[in-house]
C-alpha positions as CSV (number, residue, x, y, z in Angstrom):
1,M,-39.0,8.4,-12.8
2,I,-35.3,9.2,-12.1
3,S,-32.5,9.5,-14.7
4,K,-29.8,6.9,-15.2
5,D,-27.3,9.3,-13.5
6,E,-29.6,9.7,-10.5
7,S,-30.1,6.0,-10.3
8,I,-26.3,5.4,-10.2
9,V,-25.9,8.1,-7.5
10,A,-28.7,6.4,-5.5
11,Q,-26.9,3.1,-5.8
12,V,-23.6,4.6,-4.5
13,C,-25.4,6.4,-1.7
14,A,-27.1,3.0,-0.7
15,K,-23.7,1.4,-0.6
16,I,-22.1,4.2,1.5
17,A,-25.1,4.2,3.9
18,S,-24.8,0.5,4.3
19,E,-21.1,0.6,5.1
20,L,-21.7,3.5,7.5
21,T,-24.4,1.5,9.2
22,G,-22.1,-1.5,9.5
23,M,-19.4,0.6,11.2
24,T,-21.7,2.5,13.5
25,Q,-24.5,0.2,14.4
26,T,-22.9,-2.9,15.9
27,D,-25.8,-4.0,18.1
28,G,-29.5,-3.4,18.5
29,T,-32.8,-4.6,17.1
30,A,-33.5,-4.9,13.4
31,D,-35.7,-1.8,13.6
32,A,-32.9,0.2,15.2
33,I,-30.4,-0.9,12.6
34,Q,-32.9,-0.1,9.8
35,A,-33.6,3.4,11.3
36,T,-29.8,4.1,11.4
37,Y,-29.4,2.9,7.8
38,L,-32.3,5.1,6.6
39,S,-30.8,8.1,8.4
40,H,-27.4,7.5,6.8
41,F,-29.0,7.0,3.4
42,D,-31.0,10.2,3.5
43,F,-28.0,12.2,4.7
44,V,-25.6,10.8,2.1
45,R,-28.2,11.1,-0.8
46,E,-28.9,14.7,0.1
47,A,-25.2,15.6,0.3
48,V,-24.2,13.7,-2.9
49,G,-27.4,14.8,-4.8
50,S,-26.8,18.4,-4.1
51,I,-23.2,18.2,-5.4
52,H,-24.5,16.7,-8.6
53,G,-27.4,19.1,-8.9
54,F,-30.1,16.6,-8.3
55,G,-31.4,18.4,-5.2
56,A,-35.1,17.8,-4.5
57,S,-35.6,15.8,-7.7
58,A,-34.3,12.7,-6.0
59,P,-37.2,10.7,-4.6
60,A,-37.4,10.5,-0.9
61,P,-38.3,7.1,0.7
62,T,-42.0,7.2,1.7
63,T,-42.1,4.4,4.2
64,A,-39.5,2.3,5.9
65,P,-39.6,-1.4,5.1
66,T,-40.8,-3.6,8.0
67,T,-37.7,-5.9,7.9
68,A,-34.0,-5.2,8.1
69,V,-32.2,-5.2,4.8
70,T,-28.8,-6.8,4.4
71,E,-26.0,-5.3,2.3
72,Q,-26.3,-8.2,-0.1
73,E,-30.1,-7.5,-0.6
74,L,-29.3,-3.9,-1.3
75,I,-26.7,-4.9,-3.9
76,S,-29.3,-7.2,-5.6
77,T,-32.1,-4.7,-5.4
78,F,-30.0,-1.9,-7.0
79,S,-27.9,-4.2,-9.2
80,A,-24.9,-2.5,-7.7
81,T,-21.4,-3.1,-8.8
82,P,-18.1,-2.3,-7.1
83,V,-17.1,1.3,-7.6
84,A,-13.5,2.4,-8.2
85,Q,-12.0,4.3,-5.3
86,A,-11.4,8.0,-5.9
87,G,-8.0,8.6,-7.3
88,G,-7.1,4.9,-7.8
89,P,-8.0,1.4,-8.8
90,S,-10.4,-0.7,-6.9
91,I,-10.1,-4.2,-5.4
92,I,-13.0,-6.6,-5.2
93,I,-13.2,-9.0,-2.3
94,Q,-14.4,-12.5,-3.3
95,G,-16.4,-14.2,-0.6
96,T,-16.6,-12.8,2.9
97,Q,-14.8,-9.5,3.7
98,H,-13.4,-9.3,7.2
99,G,-13.2,-5.6,7.9
100,P,-12.2,-2.5,5.9
101,I,-9.9,-3.0,2.9
102,P,-6.4,-1.7,3.9
103,S,-4.8,0.9,1.6
104,W,-1.6,-1.2,1.3
105,L,-3.6,-4.0,-0.3
106,V,-4.9,-1.8,-3.0
107,A,-1.4,-0.6,-3.7
108,Q,0.2,-4.0,-3.8
109,A,-2.7,-5.6,-5.8
110,S,-2.5,-2.8,-8.3
111,K,1.2,-3.3,-8.7
112,A,0.7,-7.1,-9.2
113,G,-2.3,-6.6,-11.6
114,V,-4.7,-8.3,-9.3
115,T,-8.3,-7.0,-9.3
116,K,-10.1,-9.6,-7.1
117,V,-8.8,-11.3,-3.8
118,F,-10.0,-13.7,-1.1
119,D,-9.9,-12.2,2.4
120,N,-8.1,-14.6,4.7
121,R,-7.7,-12.3,7.7
122,D,-10.1,-14.4,9.8
123,T,-7.7,-17.4,9.7
124,A,-4.3,-15.8,9.1
125,T,-2.0,-15.8,12.1
126,P,1.7,-15.3,12.6
127,E,2.0,-19.1,13.5
128,N,0.5,-20.4,10.3
129,R,2.1,-17.7,8.0
130,R,-1.0,-17.7,5.9
131,P,-1.4,-14.6,3.6
132,F,-4.0,-12.0,4.6
133,F,-5.2,-11.9,1.0
134,K,-4.9,-14.2,-2.0
135,A,-5.6,-13.5,-5.7
136,A,-9.0,-14.7,-6.8
137,D,-8.9,-13.6,-10.4
138,G,-6.5,-16.2,-11.7
139,T,-3.4,-14.0,-11.4
140,T,-0.4,-16.2,-10.5
141,N,3.2,-15.7,-9.4
142,A,6.3,-17.2,-11.1
143,K,5.6,-20.6,-9.4
144,G,2.1,-20.7,-10.8
145,Q,0.5,-20.1,-7.5
146,P,-2.2,-17.4,-6.8
147,V,-0.5,-14.1,-5.8
148,A,-0.5,-13.7,-2.0
149,F,-0.5,-10.5,0.0
150,W,0.8,-9.9,3.6
151,P,0.8,-6.6,5.5
152,P,4.0,-4.5,5.1
153,K,6.5,-4.8,7.9
């Protein structure tokens, strides 16, 4: 049995490994993607575990699952929650996230007091002038509309 601290570190490592796999493994079979994930997870778990003094006490996976695991399944399995970014506030993406979260969004959302946003980058174009992100936590502007965020010019 692992401690609560080790469990939290394992959850964070699983999230990091999932994000690394999503960035580095863009095609291939489910087995190839899963092998990449397990490699990332082992690497991150060892690196983070040694920093926190967990070392060899962290359990190593004994066998690889036979099916690919999605990020959402990992979140459910580990009961993961969003983790604040080092040195600053975090922002939660409601619904589908379309790429990495830009640093300007975190700064603008923090300034506006927004903690959760919808990611509209998949449909936002210069022609429709739709905001890249829109507040999803009930934060409104002076007109009573959800706060909207565009990239800085």
